[in-house]
C-alpha positions in Angstrom: 6.9 26.2 -49.2 6.5 22.8 -49.8 9.6 22.2 -47.3 8.0 24.6 -44.8 4.7 22.9 -44.9 6.0 19.5 -44.5 8.7 20.9 -41.7 6.1 22.5 -39.6 3.7 19.2 -40.4 6.5 17.3 -38.5 7.0 19.6 -35.7 3.1 19.7 -34.8 3.4 16.1 -34.7 6.1 15.6 -32.9 4.6 17.9 -30.0 1.8 16.0 -29.8 3.5 13.2 -29.8 5.4 14.3 -27.3 2.7 15.9 -25.4 0.7 12.4 -24.7 4.0 10.7 -23.8 4.2 13.3 -21.2 0.6 12.2 -19.6 1.8 9.0 -19.1 3.7 8.1 -15.8 6.7 5.4 -15.7 7.0 2.3 -13.8 9.8 0.5 -12.9 9.3 -3.7 -11.6 12.7 -4.8 -11.2 15.0 -2.0 -8.8 16.5 -3.0 -5.8 18.0 -2.1 -2.8 21.0 -3.9 -0.4 19.0 -4.6 3.1 21.6 -5.1 5.9 18.4 -6.7 8.0 17.4 -8.9 5.7 20.7 -9.9 4.7 20.5 -9.4 0.6 19.0 -7.7 -2.4 15.1 -6.6 -2.0 13.3 -6.0 -5.0 10.6 -3.2 -5.5 8.6 -1.6 -7.8 7.9 2.3 -8.6 5.6 4.1 -10.5 6.8 7.9 -10.8 3.7 10.1 -12.1 3.3 11.7 -15.4 5.3 15.3 -14.8 7.8 13.8 -12.5 10.7 14.0 -14.9 9.5 17.6 -16.3 8.9 19.0 -12.7 10.9 20.1 -9.8 8.4 19.7 -7.0 8.6 16.7 -4.9 5.6 14.7 -4.2 3.0 12.3 -1.9 4.0 8.4 -1.9 1.7 5.6 -1.2 3.0 1.8 -0.2 1.2 0.1 -2.1 1.6 -4.3 -0.8 0.9 -7.0 -3.1 -0.6 -10.0 -1.7 0.2 -13.6 -1.0 1.9 -15.3 -3.8 2.7 -12.3 -5.9 6.0 -10.0 -5.8 6.9 -6.5 -6.4 5.3 -6.9 -9.9 1.8 -8.0 -8.8 0.2 -4.5 -9.5 2.0 -3.8 -12.0 0.7 -6.9 -14.0 -2.2 -7.9 -12.7 -2.7 -4.8 -10.9 -2.7 -2.3 -13.9 -1.3 0.2 -11.7 0.2 2.6 -14.4 -3.1 2.6 -16.6 -5.2 3.3 -13.2 -2.6 5.8 -11.6 -2.6 7.5 -14.9 -6.3 7.6 -15.7 -7.1 8.6 -12.1 -4.4 11.9 -12.2 -5.3 13.0 -15.9 -9.3 13.2 -15.0 -7.9 14.8 -11.3 -9.5 12.1 -9.1 -6.3 12.1 -7.7 -3.4 14.1 -7.0 0.4 12.9 -8.6 2.0 10.7 -6.7 4.7 8.0 -6.1 3.3 4.8 -5.2 5.8 2.3 -4.3 5.6 -1.6 -4.4 7.7 -3.9 -2.5 8.6 -7.5 -2.5 7.5 -9.5 0.1 7.7 -12.7 -1.5 11.4 -13.8 -0.9 13.0 -15.0 1.7 10.1 -15.5 3.5 6.7 -14.6 3.0 5.0 -11.8 4.9 5.3 -8.3 6.1 6.3 -8.7 9.3 9.0 -9.6 11.8 9.0 -13.7 12.7 8.3 -14.6 16.3 11.6 -16.1 16.8 13.7 -12.5 15.0 15.1 -14.5 12.4 13.8 -12.2 9.6 12.2 -9.1 10.5 10.8 -7.6 7.7 8.9 -4.9 9.3 12.0 -3.4 10.8 13.3 -3.7 7.1 10.4 -2.2 5.7 10.3 1.0 8.0 14.3 1.4 8.8 15.9 0.9 5.1 12.9 0.7 2.9 11.1 4.1 3.4 14.7 6.1 4.2 15.9 4.8 0.8 12.6 6.0 -1.2 13.0 8.9 0.6 16.6 9.5 -0.4 16.4 8.2 -3.7 13.5 10.1 -5.2 11.7 13.6 -4.5 8.7 12.8 -2.1 7.6 14.6 0.8 8.7 13.4 4.0 5.8 14.4 6.5 3.0 12.0 7.6 0.2 13.6 6.0 1.6 13.3 2.1 2.9 9.2 3.0 -0.4 6.3 2.8 -0.6 3.1 3.1 -2.9 0.4 1.2 -2.9 -3.6 0.2 -4.5 -5.9 -1.1 -5.0 -9.6 1.1 -1.7 -10.5 2.8 -0.7 -6.6 1.5 -4.2 -5.9 3.5 -2.9 -7.1 7.0 0.0 -5.4 6.1 -1.5 -2.1 6.2 -3.7 -2.9 8.9 -0.6 -3.4 11.1 2.2 -1.3 9.7 -0.6 2.1 10.4 -1.9 0.8 13.8 2.0 0.0 14.8 3.0 3.6 13.2 -0.2 5.8 13.0 2.6 8.9 13.3 3.7 7.9 10.0 0.3 7.6 7.8 -2.1 9.7 7.0 -4.1 7.3 5.6 -4.4 3.6 5.3 -7.1 1.5 2.4 -6.8 -2.0 3.4 -8.6 -3.6 0.4 -9.5 -7.8 0.9 -7.3 -7.7 4.5 -6.4 -11.0 5.9 -6.3 -9.2 9.6 -4.4 -12.1 11.2 -6.0 -14.8 13.3 -9.1 -14.4 15.1 -8.7 -15.9 18.0 -4.6 -17.2 19.7 -6.1 -21.1 19.7 -6.1 -20.1 15.5 -2.4 -18.7 15.5 -1.3 -21.7 17.7 -2.7 -24.4 14.7 -1.2 -22.0 12.2 2.4 -22.3 13.5 5.4 -24.3 15.6 4.9 -22.8 18.8 6.6 -26.1 20.9 9.7 -23.0 21.2 7.5 -20.6 22.7 6.5 -19.5 26.2 2.4 -18.7 26.2 3.7 -15.3 27.3 5.1 -14.6 24.2 2.7 -15.9 21.6 0.3 -14.2 23.4 2.3 -10.9 23.1 2.5 -11.6 19.1 -0.9 -12.3 18.7 -2.3 -9.4 20.4 0.5 -7.1 18.1 -0.3 -8.8 14.4 -4.3 -9.2 15.0 -6.5 -5.8 14.4 -8.9 -6.4 16.6 -6.7 -6.8 19.8 -4.5 -3.5 18.1 -7.9 -1.5 17.7 -9.0 -2.4 21.1 -5.5 -0.9 22.4 -6.2 2.8 20.3 -6.1 5.8 23.2 -9.3 7.7 23.1 -6.8 11.0 21.7 -5.7 9.1 18.4 -8.9 7.5 17.5 -8.6 10.4 14.4 -4.7 9.7 13.9 -5.3 8.0 10.7 -7.7 7.6 8.3 -9.1 4.1 7.3 -10.7 3.0 4.2 -11.9 -0.6 4.3 -13.3 -2.3 1.6 -14.1 -6.3 1.2 -16.2 -8.1 -1.2 -20.0 -9.8 -0.5 -18.2 -13.2 -1.7 -14.9 -12.9 -0.4 -13.3 -15.9 1.8 -12.2 -13.1 4.0 -15.4 -11.1 4.5 -15.4 -12.1 8.5 -12.5 -10.7 9.6 -13.4 -7.3 7.8 -16.5 -6.9 9.2 -15.3 -8.1 13.0 -13.1 -4.6 11.8 -15.6 -2.7 10.9 -17.6 -3.8 14.0 -14.6 -2.8 16.1 -13.8 0.4 15.1 -18.0 1.7 15.0 -17.7 0.7 18.7 -14.8 2.7 19.6 -16.3 5.4 17.4 -13.1 5.2 15.4 -13.7 7.3 11.9 -13.6 5.2 8.7 -15.6 4.0 5.6 -16.3 0.6 5.0 -17.4 -0.6 1.9 -18.7 -4.0 0.6 -19.1 -4.3 -3.0 -20.2 -6.8 -5.1 -17.1 -9.3 -5.7 -15.0 -12.0 -4.4 -10.9 -12.0 -3.9 -10.1 -11.2 -7.5 -7.8 -8.9 -8.9 -11.0 -7.5 -10.9 -12.1 -6.7 -7.5 -8.9 -4.8 -7.0 -8.7 -3.1 -9.6 -11.9 -1.4 -9.3 -10.8 -1.0 -5.8 -7.8 1.2 -6.9 -8.8 4.7 -8.5 -10.9 5.0 -5.4 -8.2 4.3 -3.0 -6.2 7.1 -5.1 -8.9 9.3 -4.7 -9.3 8.3 -0.8 -5.4 8.7 -0.2 -5.0 11.9 -2.3 -7.5 13.8 0.1 -5.6 13.6 2.6 -2.6 15.0 0.5 -4.5 17.8 -0.3 -5.3 18.7 3.4 -9.0 17.9 2.9 
């Protein structure tokens, strides 16, 4: 009898532990794929939701971009993506999703194609990374189930990717975003321009500045992407984010714009992430 009681208690304990373990997602922060476009291995981190290994369903995907100076581990190490995503899913605030965090800090820093064509990260992202993710993991491949977000430099990547490819993303949530140089002259001051014509420079500027791209959105595409824009009141990038908000209001582009107390810091972005997960989940759920 004593043995049966102990066995029963052990089984119950094992069941409770297993249940608790099943409630946690998993993060892998050193995955990689071979890139022909960038000529080498490219790293990325991945969050898989708690029920990924026990289900056969497919999941929506959020591409979550880091800022300058970090790499694919930024959102894992400093952003606490595992804990925050698990809690948001457990509470029902967010739907289970896969979160992909690519490295844009190796080789050349940034998410865009370079003006000289020698480093085409944006081509890598769309032509190699997204197809790789959708091949290797159980993802829903339609626009409705794909979203993009990021902070600072990654917020700029979020703006550019969703504005360049509105057919691919249902939602975009730039946080404390660098929206690009605010003028052509400002861009020229920050880069070596001697090998490029004024026409090339103007074209590159207009294609990598959120304000220019917003101005070009046709009326029938204003609702193509759901926007959530968030920036702290003490953030040094407040001007660009405020100008984007004003431009979208004038253009009558629906968007959410939040100014909260805070600066350009991880404590601010950790507070932003649960709301981002909730916002993109609304589109995943067909709001």
